[in-house]
N, C-alpha and C positions, 0 to 999 in steps of 0.2 A: 405488486410494485417492484420495479426493476432496481438494480443496484445492490450495494453491499448492505445497506440498512433496509430491513424488511419489516413487514407488519409484526412479525413475532418479536422483533427487538423493541418495538414501541409498546407492544402489549406486556412485555417483560418489565418495562420501565414507564408505566403510564403517568405516575405522579411527576417524575422528572420531566417528561415530555410536555405535559400540560404546564408545568411551572415555567419551562423555558420558552414555549411557543404558543401556549394558550389552548383552551379546550376546543375551540373551533378548528384549529389546525390539526389537533390530535384526531378528531373524527374525520376530517377531510383526508388525512393520510391513510386512515384505515379503509376508507372507501375508494382510494385512488385506483385507477386502472393499471393494467399490467405494463403499459408503456411509460408510466411515470416513475421518476426517481425521487428519492427524498430531497435531494438538492434542488431539483427542478420545482418541486412543490414549494419549497421555502422561497424560491425566487418568485414564483407566481403569486404567492400570498403576501409578498412584500416584507417577509420576515428578515430578509437579507438586503436591507437598504444600504445606502452609502455608509462606509465604515465610520464609526465614531472613535475608534481606537487606532492609533498608528501601528501598522504591522510591517515587518521587514519585506522589502521587495524580493528578497532572497527566497521567500516561501513559494513564489511562482516557479522558481527554478527547481525547488524540491519536488513540486508536482510533476514537472517536466522530466525529472530523472526517472520517476516511476513509469511515466509514459514511454520513455526510451527503452527501458527494460521490457515493457510489454511488446514493443515493436520487434525487439530482438527475438523474443520467445515466439512471437507469431511467425516471424521469418523462418525460424527453425521448424516450427510445426508444418509450414508449407514445404520446406525442403524435405522433410521426412514424412510427407503426406501418405506415402504408400505403406508405411510401417505403423500399423494401427496403434499399438501400445505407446510407441514413442510420440506419434502425433498427438494422442490424447494427453500425454504428459506435458508437452510444450503448450498445448492449447489451455490446459488447466493453469499453467504458470502465467500465461498471458492474461487470463481472466483474473487471477489473483493480483497481478500488477495493476490491472485496470481498477480493481477494488481499492488497492492502496492509493492510487492516484485520486480516486473519488473521496476517500477518507481525508487525505491531505487537503484537498480543495475545500472540503467542508470545514476542516480545522481553520483554514485561512479565512473563510467567510465568518465563522463564529468568533474567531479571535478579534476580528475587526468590530464585532458587535459587543462581545462580552469581556474581552480582556486578553492581554498578551504578557506572559512572564518571560521577559527577555533573558533573565539569568539562566533559564533552563535551556535556551537555544544557543546562547553565546558560544559555548564550547564547539559547536558544529559549524560556525560561520566560515571558518577557513577550510573546512572539510568539503563543503559543497563545490567550490571551484575544482578541487582535486578530483572529486567524483566525476565531474563533467569531463575533465581531461581523460580520466580512466575509461569512461564510457565511449569517448571518441576512439580510443585505442582498440577497445573491444569490438566496436562496430566495424572498424577498418579491418579487423581480423576475420570477419564472418566468412568471407569468400574462401579462406583457407581451411575452414572447419568442415571438412568433407566427411570424416568418420563420425560415428555415434559417440565414441569416447571423447573426441575433440569437442563435439557440441556439448556434451554433458560437463566436460571440464570448464567450458565457458560459463555454464550456469554457476558452477562452484566459484569461479573467479568473480562473477557479478555479485553473488551473495556473500562472498568473503570480503568484499569492499564494505565500506561503512554506510551503505545505502539504507539498511534497516535501522541502524543506530540514528541516522538523521531523521528517519521517519518517527522513531520513538521520541526524539528531541522535540519535534514539532508538536506531537500529541501532548507531551508533558508541559510544553510551554503554553498551550491553549487553555486559557482560564475560563473554561466552560463546564458547567455542571453536567450538561448533556454528554460531552466528550468523556468526562471522568466516569460517568455512570455506565455507559454502554461498553460492555466487555469487548466488543468487536474492535474498538480502537486499540486496546491493550493487547489483545490476543493475536492480532493479524500477523505480526512479525514472527512470533514463536510457531504458530501453526504453519506458516509458509515454509520456514526452515525445516520443520519436522517432515512435512510432505516431501520436500526436495530430497532430503537425506534418505528417507525410506525408499522412495521410488528409484533414485539413482543407484542405490546399493543393489537393487534387484535388477535393474536394466543393465548395469555394468559393474559386476562384483569387484573388479580390480580397483574401482574408485571408492570402495567402502571406507578405507582408512581416511581418505580426504574428506569424505562426508562426516566421519566421526570427528575430525578436527574442526570442521565447520560448525557442527552442532555444539561442540564443547566451547568454541570461541563465542558463539552466540549466547549460550547459557551463562558464561562468565560475565559477559557484558550486561546482561539483563538481570543478573542476580538469581537466575533460575537454578 
């Protein structure tokens, strides 16, 4: 099964999966082919029908922010395509952002079915438009990011914005047992930042201090 949620995640949480989606869906997901994603299976089986809970339209823009980050990282992977370690780094970031986008889309769908805790998302409502403007500026600066150091500093700028905090806000506000049970929703941001800081410090040691600040800022916000 493709996507960020795999068979191993469902096997690690069988009772929650069955409770949320039914025994039939659980076995169908385990038998799904490699081209299927968890989200596509939910859509095919009718588990994600018309929302019964009103959810903020802003959630779609949160999903798009992750997609925009993915596109930036894929652009950089193509630009540094002849430099294998660097290309692999940016491609890994693009995959991780795609996974974040999938997780937020799943939160959006499940919130419409299971419930939405607006008080957990409210603090981030004004942040989303700010992030969109920030992403506009960073996308406009891409053409001038010729050196590796400049490209890696762009990564730090993206991740130093509040994009990961908005991600966590959406996850926390989604009133779904499935979202709360699967560690992938909670761990995605922390693992993403750790990967970035470790790899950038090796690729460009002069940025190690900026990576340390990024990691410390993320941990202080998440309580880690």
